[in-house]
N, C-alpha and C positions, 0 to 999 in steps of 0.2 A: 136606199143609198144610190142607184144609178142616176137617179134623178138629180142629185146633188152636182156628181160628177159631169152629166151632161150640160147642166147649166153652166159650169165653169169652163166648157169648152175644152178644144184643143190646145195646148200652151203656145203662146205667140211667140215667133221666133223674137230674139234679141233685136232692140232696134238700133241701128246704127244711126249716130248723131250727124244730122245733115242740116249744116247752118243755112242753107237756101231754102231748104224745104221747110225748116221752124220758121223763118221770117214769111215766108208764103202762107204757112198755116195760121200765122199770128193776126195777119193782115186780113185774109179772109174772116177769123173770128172777128176781129175789131170791126168790120164792116158789117156785119151782122149785127152788131150791138151797137153803132152808131147812137147818139141821141135821138135823132129823128126817129128811128126806126122803133125806138121803146117808150115813146113820149107817153101812151096810153098805160104801159105796164108802170112807169114811175109815177103816174098818177094814183094808180091803183096802189102801189108801194106804200106810198106817203099817207093814204087815206086808210092804210090796213095796219100802220105801225103801231107796236104795242105803247102804252103810255109811256110818255119818256120821263126821266127823273125830274124830281122838285127837290130844289134846295132850299132849306128854310131860310126866310129873310128876316121876319119878326112877328111879334104878337102885337095885335091890335084889339080894340074892344069892338064888339059884335055891331055891326050895323046891318038893318034890313036889305037881303039881297045876298049877304054873306053866304057862302057854302057852309051849312051846318054840320057838314062832315068834317068840317076842321077846326070844330070847336076844342079849345084845351081845356078838359074837364077840370084839372088838377088846379088851374089858374084859377077857372070860374069860380071853382068852391071856395080857394082861400078869398078870394075879392070879393066874393059876393055879386059880381056882375059877368056877363059872359065874355070871353075872349076867343078870339081865333088865330090860328097860327095862318100867315102869309108866307107864301111860296114863290121861289123864281123857276119858271119852268126852263130845263134845258133844251136848248134848241137841236141839237143833233144827238144821234143815235149812234150806236155801234153794231155793225152787221157783221158777224163771224161766219165766214164760209168754211164748212169742214167737208171735205170732199175724197171720197173715196180711191186710193192710187191702187188698190190691190189687182192681183191679175184677172180677177173673176171679171172685171169692168171691163176687160178687154173682149168680152163676149160680143158677138153679132152675127145674126143668120143673114143680115145683108148688111152693108153700111148706111148709117154711121153705127159704130159700136156703143156701148153703153158709158164708156168712158168718154168717147166724143159728145154725147149728149149732155152728160154730167158736166163738162166743160163749158159748153154753150149755155147750159142753166147758170151755173156760176158766173158766167161773165155778164150775162143779162141781169141778174140781181146786183152783181157789183155796178154796173152802169146806173141802174134805177136807184143804188142806194147814193151814190156819188152824186147823181144831178139832184138828189133833195139835201144835199150838204152834210150826209152823214159819212162817218169813217166805216172803212172795211178793212178787215184782216182775213187772212186766208191759210189753213192748214191742209195740207195734202197727207192724208195717212193710209199707211198699210198696217201692219202690226206693230207701227213705230211712226212717230212723225217724220215725215220724209221732207216736209220744207214748211216753215212758218214765215207768214209776212205779218207784224203785227199792226192794228188798226190806224187807217192813217188816210185822208182823203187827198183830193185832187186829182187832175188828168194823169201825173205820172203815176200815181197808186193804180189808176186802172191799166197802164201800160205794163206796168209790174205782174199784175194779177194775169192777164190775158198772157203774157209770156211763160209764166210759171206754170199756168194748166196747159200748155201747148208743150213746152219743151223741158220742164225739170224732169231730171231722172228718177228714178226709184231704185232702193236698193233691197226690197223685199216684195215678192210675190204674196204673202200671206195676208189675213186681215184681222185686227184687232182694234175698232173702231174706239173703243173706250181709252184708249190711251191719250185722246184729245181732252177727256173731261178734267185730268188734273190741271190743264193749262187754261180751262175755262173756269175752273173752280177759283184761279188765281186773279181772273179779272176781277178788277175793281169797281165796274159799273156794270149795272144789268144790261142786257145785250139781246138782239135778235140773232138766234143761231139756226143757222139751215145746214144740215147733214145732209148731204148728197151721196147716196149708195144704193148699192142693190141689196142690201141688208140681208145677205146670205149666211152670214157668220151665225155662231150659235149664242151671241151675248144677248143676254136677256133685260137686265135691270141697269145698266151702265149708264144710261141716260136720265134716270130718275133724279138724282143729286142737280144733274145740271139744267133739268127743267123746271126744277124748285127756283132755281136763282136765275134762269134765263126763260125769255119767251122763245120756245123751239119748235121749228117745224123738221121732220123728217120727210124727206123728199127721196121716194124710191124710184128708181130707174129698172123699168123691165121690158126685156126684148119679146115680142110676140112670138115667138119660138119657144120661149120658156114656159110657156102656158098650153102649147099644142104640139105634139110631136108628129111631124109628117109620116106616112107610110113609105119610107125609101129604103125598105130592105136592113140588111145587117149593117150597123154603125160600130167602127172602133172610135171610142172616144177616150180622150187623156185630160185628167184634172189640170188646168192652168196653175192651181197653187201648190198641189204637191206631188204632181206627177201620175197620180194614179191612172191605170188605164181598165178600162171595161168594154165589152161587145153587147150590143142591145139589138135584138131584132124588132125593129120599129114596125115591120110589117103585121105583128101581133096585134090585134084589137085589145087583147088584155094588159099588154105592155102600155099601149098609147092609153087607156083608160086609167091606170095607175099613174100616168105622167099626169095626165088632167087632175086627178085627184089630189096626188101630192101638191100642185101648184095651187090649189084651192087651198092647202093646208096651208101654202106660206102665206098666201092673201090673209088668212085668218089670225097665223102668228104675228104678221106686222100690224094688224088691226090690235092685237091685245097687247102688244109691245106700245103702241101709242096711247092707249088707254089705261095702260099701268104705270106710265111714265109721266101722264098729262101733257105729253108732246102731242101737236097736231102732225097727223099724217096725209101725205097727199102720194099718189103712184102716178107718174108718168111713163109713155110708152115710147120707145126709140123710132118708131114709125110716125110720129108726130111732132113740129115743131114745136123745140122747148118755151118759144114766146107765148103759145097758144095755152099750154099746160100752165106757166106760170100765170098770165093773165086770168084764167080759171079759178087758180089757189087764191091770188090775191083779192078777186073780185068776191070770192065767199067769205074773206076775211074782213072787208071792208064791209060787207052786208052785215055780218057778225058784229062788227064794232057799232054801227050805226043803229041797230035794233035796241030797243029797250030792255 
């Protein structure tokens, strides 16, 4: 139990709205995700996108070289000769970014916080998708949908996403990521859905239905201090989401061992979550640039798509 409390960290002080600071943060974030800086990621993203939708165009008589996977067996049997379905490929894809805005994301053993890294990763993904002509939507989620931007394209969409990631206020500190699944279930088109969170909540199977309908990536953000507890003596801790308090003697080898074991159990639980829902899981740490982590993620996806 103490592990969950420690990972939630001390409750952050209420943020004062500083318009000038918001503008500075947004500019810094946009600088980090300028198109020239993410050209490699954009290329990998394009090569690793799921198969885009196909719209039925017509039936035609089979000719040598046609893809036999598109044979229409009913028409073939009725007419006594093979016919294939022809489709028109949809050029654009929808990318949904679901970003955890709960209080546990404010944890940091050092700057930046998990929330900072989540915002940077989401902005990088939005930039890569928009560069490739895709539409991008954003949901900021606590135990409710705090903000929703429906999928759209263009430079203005990136500006709105960056500003929302930096400045959107939240009304709840708790976590219930599953509230996003109802909105995704109403989506008319198959999409690439990237959920960015620390996945510390107890939700188990909320993503199974969404993963059946969409191509889903669960992007887990972890601070290195969540895996190793330093020998720093007696620590007074307060949970960010519910205010529960606890004192921990971090100088005890037994306590540090239990802490490390609990971190491994969380790793295993995340792996089981991904396996049971059919979503692809990936973990990035706050001490690394998100661009490196996302490049590794999409390089692996591109390799799997090109393999026979």
